[in-house]
Biotite code that builds the C-alpha atoms (Angstrom):
import biotite.structure as struc

atoms = struc.array([
    struc.Atom([-0.865, 11.375, 2.687], chain_id="A", res_id=1, res_name="MET", atom_name="CA", element="C"),
    struc.Atom([2.271, 12.270, 0.290], chain_id="A", res_id=2, res_name="ALA", atom_name="CA", element="C"),
    struc.Atom([3.266, 8.916, -1.655], chain_id="A", res_id=3, res_name="ARG", atom_name="CA", element="C"),
    struc.Atom([7.091, 9.109, -2.234], chain_id="A", res_id=4, res_name="HIS", atom_name="CA", element="C"),
    struc.Atom([8.122, 9.631, -6.474], chain_id="A", res_id=5, res_name="LEU", atom_name="CA", element="C"),
    struc.Atom([10.489, 6.966, -7.822], chain_id="A", res_id=6, res_name="TYR", atom_name="CA", element="C"),
    struc.Atom([11.924, 7.107, -11.291], chain_id="A", res_id=7, res_name="ARG", atom_name="CA", element="C"),
    struc.Atom([12.907, 3.633, -12.283], chain_id="A", res_id=8, res_name="CYS", atom_name="CA", element="C"),
    struc.Atom([15.455, 3.280, -15.496], chain_id="A", res_id=9, res_name="PRO", atom_name="CA", element="C"),
    struc.Atom([14.860, -0.212, -17.240], chain_id="A", res_id=10, res_name="LEU", atom_name="CA", element="C"),
    struc.Atom([17.718, -2.226, -18.513], chain_id="A", res_id=11, res_name="ARG", atom_name="CA", element="C"),
    struc.Atom([17.783, -4.042, -21.099], chain_id="A", res_id=12, res_name="TRP", atom_name="CA", element="C"),
    struc.Atom([18.744, -7.127, -19.139], chain_id="A", res_id=13, res_name="SER", atom_name="CA", element="C"),
    struc.Atom([15.504, -7.003, -17.145], chain_id="A", res_id=14, res_name="ASP", atom_name="CA", element="C"),
    struc.Atom([14.089, -8.397, -19.840], chain_id="A", res_id=15, res_name="MET", atom_name="CA", element="C"),
    struc.Atom([12.901, -12.470, -20.260], chain_id="A", res_id=16, res_name="ASP", atom_name="CA", element="C"),
    struc.Atom([12.560, -14.503, -23.456], chain_id="A", res_id=17, res_name="ALA", atom_name="CA", element="C"),
    struc.Atom([9.085, -13.468, -24.178], chain_id="A", res_id=18, res_name="PHE", atom_name="CA", element="C"),
    struc.Atom([10.573, -10.077, -24.475], chain_id="A", res_id=19, res_name="GLY", atom_name="CA", element="C"),
    struc.Atom([8.471, -8.077, -21.413], chain_id="A", res_id=20, res_name="HIS", atom_name="CA", element="C"),
    struc.Atom([10.411, -7.042, -17.858], chain_id="A", res_id=21, res_name="VAL", atom_name="CA", element="C"),
    struc.Atom([10.857, -10.376, -15.933], chain_id="A", res_id=22, res_name="ASN", atom_name="CA", element="C"),
    struc.Atom([8.866, -10.741, -12.970], chain_id="A", res_id=23, res_name="ASN", atom_name="CA", element="C"),
    struc.Atom([11.563, -11.449, -10.498], chain_id="A", res_id=24, res_name="VAL", atom_name="CA", element="C"),
    struc.Atom([13.096, -8.045, -11.313], chain_id="A", res_id=25, res_name="VAL", atom_name="CA", element="C"),
    struc.Atom([9.886, -6.328, -10.362], chain_id="A", res_id=26, res_name="PHE", atom_name="CA", element="C"),
    struc.Atom([11.680, -7.521, -7.551], chain_id="A", res_id=27, res_name="LEU", atom_name="CA", element="C"),
    struc.Atom([14.254, -5.590, -7.791], chain_id="A", res_id=28, res_name="ARG", atom_name="CA", element="C"),
    struc.Atom([12.531, -2.253, -8.471], chain_id="A", res_id=29, res_name="TYR", atom_name="CA", element="C"),
    struc.Atom([10.786, -2.230, -5.384], chain_id="A", res_id=30, res_name="LEU", atom_name="CA", element="C"),
    struc.Atom([13.556, -2.387, -3.633], chain_id="A", res_id=31, res_name="GLU", atom_name="CA", element="C"),
    struc.Atom([15.205, 0.229, -5.396], chain_id="A", res_id=32, res_name="GLU", atom_name="CA", element="C"),
    struc.Atom([12.399, 2.221, -4.127], chain_id="A", res_id=33, res_name="ALA", atom_name="CA", element="C"),
    struc.Atom([11.962, 1.806, -0.876], chain_id="A", res_id=34, res_name="ARG", atom_name="CA", element="C"),
    struc.Atom([15.593, 1.998, -0.133], chain_id="A", res_id=35, res_name="ILE", atom_name="CA", element="C"),
    struc.Atom([14.956, 5.247, -1.595], chain_id="A", res_id=36, res_name="ASP", atom_name="CA", element="C"),
    struc.Atom([12.478, 6.388, 0.552], chain_id="A", res_id=37, res_name="PHE", atom_name="CA", element="C"),
    struc.Atom([13.295, 4.516, 3.235], chain_id="A", res_id=38, res_name="MET", atom_name="CA", element="C"),
    struc.Atom([16.847, 6.531, 3.560], chain_id="A", res_id=39, res_name="PHE", atom_name="CA", element="C"),
    struc.Atom([15.126, 9.980, 3.341], chain_id="A", res_id=40, res_name="ARG", atom_name="CA", element="C"),
    struc.Atom([15.005, 9.554, 6.833], chain_id="A", res_id=41, res_name="LEU", atom_name="CA", element="C"),
    struc.Atom([18.712, 8.870, 7.506], chain_id="A", res_id=42, res_name="ALA", atom_name="CA", element="C"),
    struc.Atom([22.167, 9.065, 9.061], chain_id="A", res_id=43, res_name="PRO", atom_name="CA", element="C"),
    struc.Atom([22.819, 11.615, 6.422], chain_id="A", res_id=44, res_name="GLY", atom_name="CA", element="C"),
    struc.Atom([20.846, 14.684, 8.453], chain_id="A", res_id=45, res_name="ASN", atom_name="CA", element="C"),
    struc.Atom([21.948, 13.061, 11.536], chain_id="A", res_id=46, res_name="GLY", atom_name="CA", element="C"),
    struc.Atom([19.098, 10.457, 11.990], chain_id="A", res_id=47, res_name="SER", atom_name="CA", element="C"),
    struc.Atom([19.817, 6.965, 13.075], chain_id="A", res_id=48, res_name="LYS", atom_name="CA", element="C"),
    struc.Atom([16.722, 5.806, 11.792], chain_id="A", res_id=49, res_name="SER", atom_name="CA", element="C"),
    struc.Atom([16.385, 3.085, 10.074], chain_id="A", res_id=50, res_name="PHE", atom_name="CA", element="C"),
    struc.Atom([20.374, 2.849, 10.106], chain_id="A", res_id=51, res_name="SER", atom_name="CA", element="C"),
    struc.Atom([20.342, -0.104, 11.207], chain_id="A", res_id=52, res_name="GLY", atom_name="CA", element="C"),
    struc.Atom([19.171, -2.143, 9.168], chain_id="A", res_id=53, res_name="GLY", atom_name="CA", element="C"),
    struc.Atom([15.250, -3.875, 8.249], chain_id="A", res_id=54, res_name="SER", atom_name="CA", element="C"),
    struc.Atom([14.299, -7.208, 7.057], chain_id="A", res_id=55, res_name="VAL", atom_name="CA", element="C"),
    struc.Atom([11.804, -7.763, 4.978], chain_id="A", res_id=56, res_name="VAL", atom_name="CA", element="C"),
    struc.Atom([8.984, -10.260, 5.999], chain_id="A", res_id=57, res_name="ALA", atom_name="CA", element="C"),
    struc.Atom([6.596, -10.495, 3.414], chain_id="A", res_id=58, res_name="ARG", atom_name="CA", element="C"),
    struc.Atom([6.402, -9.492, -0.707], chain_id="A", res_id=59, res_name="HIS", atom_name="CA", element="C"),
    struc.Atom([2.800, -9.502, -2.226], chain_id="A", res_id=60, res_name="GLU", atom_name="CA", element="C"),
    struc.Atom([2.820, -8.900, -6.164], chain_id="A", res_id=61, res_name="ILE", atom_name="CA", element="C"),
    struc.Atom([-0.116, -8.457, -8.156], chain_id="A", res_id=62, res_name="ASP", atom_name="CA", element="C"),
    struc.Atom([1.196, -8.391, -12.281], chain_id="A", res_id=63, res_name="TYR", atom_name="CA", element="C"),
    struc.Atom([-1.508, -6.102, -13.758], chain_id="A", res_id=64, res_name="LYS", atom_name="CA", element="C"),
    struc.Atom([0.494, -5.484, -17.485], chain_id="A", res_id=65, res_name="ARG", atom_name="CA", element="C"),
    struc.Atom([3.441, -7.073, -19.510], chain_id="A", res_id=66, res_name="PRO", atom_name="CA", element="C"),
    struc.Atom([6.209, -4.047, -19.154], chain_id="A", res_id=67, res_name="LEU", atom_name="CA", element="C"),
    struc.Atom([8.481, -3.504, -21.959], chain_id="A", res_id=68, res_name="VAL", atom_name="CA", element="C"),
    struc.Atom([11.631, -2.427, -22.170], chain_id="A", res_id=69, res_name="HIS", atom_name="CA", element="C"),
    struc.Atom([11.755, 1.567, -23.323], chain_id="A", res_id=70, res_name="ARG", atom_name="CA", element="C"),
    struc.Atom([14.122, 4.409, -22.980], chain_id="A", res_id=71, res_name="HIS", atom_name="CA", element="C"),
    struc.Atom([11.785, 6.147, -20.483], chain_id="A", res_id=72, res_name="GLU", atom_name="CA", element="C"),
    struc.Atom([12.004, 5.455, -16.524], chain_id="A", res_id=73, res_name="PRO", atom_name="CA", element="C"),
    struc.Atom([9.228, 4.002, -15.305], chain_id="A", res_id=74, res_name="VAL", atom_name="CA", element="C"),
    struc.Atom([7.517, 5.079, -12.130], chain_id="A", res_id=75, res_name="LEU", atom_name="CA", element="C"),
    struc.Atom([7.142, 3.704, -8.774], chain_id="A", res_id=76, res_name="ILE", atom_name="CA", element="C"),
    struc.Atom([4.846, 4.926, -6.350], chain_id="A", res_id=77, res_name="GLU", atom_name="CA", element="C"),
    struc.Atom([4.984, 4.595, -2.799], chain_id="A", res_id=78, res_name="SER", atom_name="CA", element="C"),
    struc.Atom([2.858, 4.552, 0.742], chain_id="A", res_id=79, res_name="TRP", atom_name="CA", element="C"),
    struc.Atom([3.011, 3.681, 3.927], chain_id="A", res_id=80, res_name="VAL", atom_name="CA", element="C"),
    struc.Atom([-0.404, 1.238, 4.433], chain_id="A", res_id=81, res_name="THR", atom_name="CA", element="C"),
    struc.Atom([0.519, 0.112, 8.058], chain_id="A", res_id=82, res_name="GLY", atom_name="CA", element="C"),
    struc.Atom([2.405, 1.109, 10.952], chain_id="A", res_id=83, res_name="ILE", atom_name="CA", element="C"),
    struc.Atom([2.397, -1.990, 13.828], chain_id="A", res_id=84, res_name="ARG", atom_name="CA", element="C"),
    struc.Atom([5.180, -1.734, 16.657], chain_id="A", res_id=85, res_name="GLY", atom_name="CA", element="C"),
    struc.Atom([7.499, -3.892, 14.898], chain_id="A", res_id=86, res_name="ALA", atom_name="CA", element="C"),
    struc.Atom([6.525, -3.333, 11.267], chain_id="A", res_id=87, res_name="SER", atom_name="CA", element="C"),
    struc.Atom([5.516, -0.924, 8.459], chain_id="A", res_id=88, res_name="LEU", atom_name="CA", element="C"),
    struc.Atom([3.786, -2.383, 4.851], chain_id="A", res_id=89, res_name="THR", atom_name="CA", element="C"),
    struc.Atom([4.432, -0.335, 2.661], chain_id="A", res_id=90, res_name="ILE", atom_name="CA", element="C"),
    struc.Atom([2.568, -0.135, -0.949], chain_id="A", res_id=91, res_name="ALA", atom_name="CA", element="C"),
    struc.Atom([3.598, 0.269, -4.386], chain_id="A", res_id=92, res_name="TYR", atom_name="CA", element="C"),
    struc.Atom([2.241, 1.150, -7.808], chain_id="A", res_id=93, res_name="GLU", atom_name="CA", element="C"),
    struc.Atom([4.240, 0.774, -10.473], chain_id="A", res_id=94, res_name="VAL", atom_name="CA", element="C"),
    struc.Atom([2.965, 2.987, -13.628], chain_id="A", res_id=95, res_name="LYS", atom_name="CA", element="C"),
    struc.Atom([3.247, 5.000, -16.513], chain_id="A", res_id=96, res_name="ASP", atom_name="CA", element="C"),
    struc.Atom([2.836, 8.723, -14.765], chain_id="A", res_id=97, res_name="PRO", atom_name="CA", element="C"),
    struc.Atom([0.006, 10.458, -15.076], chain_id="A", res_id=98, res_name="ASP", atom_name="CA", element="C"),
    struc.Atom([-1.344, 12.726, -18.188], chain_id="A", res_id=99, res_name="THR", atom_name="CA", element="C"),
    struc.Atom([-3.203, 15.325, -19.008], chain_id="A", res_id=100, res_name="GLU", atom_name="CA", element="C"),
    struc.Atom([-5.396, 12.308, -21.139], chain_id="A", res_id=101, res_name="GLU", atom_name="CA", element="C"),
    struc.Atom([-5.957, 10.028, -17.904], chain_id="A", res_id=102, res_name="GLY", atom_name="CA", element="C"),
    struc.Atom([-3.882, 7.919, -15.436], chain_id="A", res_id=103, res_name="PRO", atom_name="CA", element="C"),
    struc.Atom([-1.121, 6.206, -16.288], chain_id="A", res_id=104, res_name="GLY", atom_name="CA", element="C"),
    struc.Atom([-1.411, 2.210, -17.125], chain_id="A", res_id=105, res_name="THR", atom_name="CA", element="C"),
    struc.Atom([-0.086, 0.505, -13.984], chain_id="A", res_id=106, res_name="VAL", atom_name="CA", element="C"),
    struc.Atom([1.846, -2.411, -14.251], chain_id="A", res_id=107, res_name="TYR", atom_name="CA", element="C"),
    struc.Atom([2.280, -3.881, -11.050], chain_id="A", res_id=108, res_name="VAL", atom_name="CA", element="C"),
    struc.Atom([0.464, -3.063, -7.413], chain_id="A", res_id=109, res_name="ARG", atom_name="CA", element="C"),
    struc.Atom([2.586, -4.853, -4.765], chain_id="A", res_id=110, res_name="ALA", atom_name="CA", element="C"),
    struc.Atom([3.363, -4.932, -1.216], chain_id="A", res_id=111, res_name="SER", atom_name="CA", element="C"),
    struc.Atom([5.936, -5.653, 1.021], chain_id="A", res_id=112, res_name="THR", atom_name="CA", element="C"),
    struc.Atom([6.221, -6.124, 4.741], chain_id="A", res_id=113, res_name="VAL", atom_name="CA", element="C"),
    struc.Atom([9.338, -4.094, 6.459], chain_id="A", res_id=114, res_name="VAL", atom_name="CA", element="C"),
    struc.Atom([10.939, -5.375, 10.023], chain_id="A", res_id=115, res_name="VAL", atom_name="CA", element="C"),
    struc.Atom([13.414, -3.053, 11.544], chain_id="A", res_id=116, res_name="PRO", atom_name="CA", element="C"),
    struc.Atom([16.097, -5.392, 12.834], chain_id="A", res_id=117, res_name="TYR", atom_name="CA", element="C"),
    struc.Atom([19.169, -4.952, 14.809], chain_id="A", res_id=118, res_name="ASP", atom_name="CA", element="C"),
    struc.Atom([21.359, -6.911, 13.297], chain_id="A", res_id=119, res_name="PHE", atom_name="CA", element="C"),
    struc.Atom([24.348, -6.756, 16.172], chain_id="A", res_id=120, res_name="GLU", atom_name="CA", element="C"),
    struc.Atom([21.378, -8.661, 18.555], chain_id="A", res_id=121, res_name="THR", atom_name="CA", element="C"),
    struc.Atom([20.547, -10.294, 15.803], chain_id="A", res_id=122, res_name="GLN", atom_name="CA", element="C"),
    struc.Atom([16.432, -9.446, 16.823], chain_id="A", res_id=123, res_name="ARG", atom_name="CA", element="C"),
    struc.Atom([13.688, -7.182, 15.489], chain_id="A", res_id=124, res_name="PRO", atom_name="CA", element="C"),
    struc.Atom([14.032, -4.167, 16.789], chain_id="A", res_id=125, res_name="ARG", atom_name="CA", element="C"),
    struc.Atom([10.434, -1.605, 17.413], chain_id="A", res_id=126, res_name="ARG", atom_name="CA", element="C"),
    struc.Atom([10.211, 1.342, 15.282], chain_id="A", res_id=127, res_name="ILE", atom_name="CA", element="C"),
    struc.Atom([10.795, 4.844, 17.241], chain_id="A", res_id=128, res_name="THR", atom_name="CA", element="C"),
    struc.Atom([9.058, 7.484, 17.209], chain_id="A", res_id=129, res_name="GLU", atom_name="CA", element="C"),
    struc.Atom([11.236, 9.885, 14.963], chain_id="A", res_id=130, res_name="GLU", atom_name="CA", element="C"),
    struc.Atom([10.771, 6.644, 12.239], chain_id="A", res_id=131, res_name="GLU", atom_name="CA", element="C"),
    struc.Atom([7.088, 6.841, 12.910], chain_id="A", res_id=132, res_name="ARG", atom_name="CA", element="C"),
    struc.Atom([6.339, 10.449, 12.619], chain_id="A", res_id=133, res_name="HIS", atom_name="CA", element="C"),
    struc.Atom([8.546, 10.607, 9.426], chain_id="A", res_id=134, res_name="PHE", atom_name="CA", element="C"),
    struc.Atom([5.938, 7.137, 7.395], chain_id="A", res_id=135, res_name="LEU", atom_name="CA", element="C"),
    struc.Atom([2.873, 8.370, 9.494], chain_id="A", res_id=136, res_name="GLU", atom_name="CA", element="C"),
    struc.Atom([3.109, 11.415, 6.525], chain_id="A", res_id=137, res_name="LYS", atom_name="CA", element="C"),
    struc.Atom([2.669, 8.601, 4.141], chain_id="A", res_id=138, res_name="TYR", atom_name="CA", element="C"),
    struc.Atom([-0.237, 6.753, 5.702], chain_id="A", res_id=139, res_name="LEU", atom_name="CA", element="C"),
    struc.Atom([-3.447, 7.210, 4.420], chain_id="A", res_id=140, res_name="PRO", atom_name="CA", element="C"),
    struc.Atom([-6.018, 8.799, 7.190], chain_id="A", res_id=141, res_name="GLU", atom_name="CA", element="C"),
    struc.Atom([-8.648, 6.442, 5.699], chain_id="A", res_id=142, res_name="GLU", atom_name="CA", element="C"),
    struc.Atom([-8.629, 3.573, 3.119], chain_id="A", res_id=143, res_name="PRO", atom_name="CA", element="C"),
    struc.Atom([-8.937, 4.825, 0.105], chain_id="A", res_id=144, res_name="GLY", atom_name="CA", element="C"),
    struc.Atom([-9.531, 4.043, -3.904], chain_id="A", res_id=145, res_name="PRO", atom_name="CA", element="C"),
    struc.Atom([-5.434, 4.782, -4.060], chain_id="A", res_id=146, res_name="GLU", atom_name="CA", element="C"),
    struc.Atom([-5.564, 1.155, -1.748], chain_id="A", res_id=147, res_name="ASP", atom_name="CA", element="C"),
    struc.Atom([-7.889, -0.793, -3.805], chain_id="A", res_id=148, res_name="ALA", atom_name="CA", element="C"),
    struc.Atom([-6.353, -3.736, -5.453], chain_id="A", res_id=149, res_name="GLY", atom_name="CA", element="C"),
    struc.Atom([-2.893, -3.427, -3.472], chain_id="A", res_id=150, res_name="VAL", atom_name="CA", element="C"),
    struc.Atom([-1.972, -6.671, -1.726], chain_id="A", res_id=151, res_name="PRO", atom_name="CA", element="C"),
    struc.Atom([-1.773, -6.263, 1.742], chain_id="A", res_id=152, res_name="GLY", atom_name="CA", element="C"),
    struc.Atom([-3.728, -2.789, 2.202], chain_id="A", res_id=153, res_name="ALA", atom_name="CA", element="C"),
    struc.Atom([-5.832, -2.210, 4.992], chain_id="A", res_id=154, res_name="ARG", atom_name="CA", element="C"),
    struc.Atom([-9.903, -2.038, 4.153], chain_id="A", res_id=155, res_name="THR", atom_name="CA", element="C"),
    struc.Atom([-12.108, -0.202, 5.872], chain_id="A", res_id=156, res_name="ALA", atom_name="CA", element="C"),
])
C-alpha cells in the first residue's frame, strides 16, 4: 500500500491563545493534504477524474498531542481505508517524519468521508473506474497496525 506524503508548513496565525496549533486549523491541514492527494489524478494529465468536484460528508479527528509553531513543516500521511460506490474514506496521520531513532511523533489521527459530486446536477455521483484504480493503490489489502486508532478505518 502506498501513502501520499504532504509536507504542510505551519503558519504563525495557526496558533491559538494557548500557544499551540488550534484544533480547527487541523481541518485546513487535512484539506491541503487531501486536495494535493486527489488532484494527483487531475485534468492536468488529461483525466476528468475528480474534476467535477467532491464534498466532505464526515470528518473524525483524534487529537493525540499539541503541535506548537516551528519552522519545519509537519508531515501528513494519507491513505484510503474504504471505497464504496459513491464515496471514499481517507485516513491521515499528522506527524513528524520517522527517524533512525524511531517513529515520528503523531499529533493527529483522522479520517474524512469524501463524496464525488456533480455540481451541475447538484447530486452525488458514482466513483469512476479510473478513480477507483487510482484510489486502490492507497488501499491496504488487509487492515493492519497502521489503521489502529484511525477514526473511520475499517477493521478486520
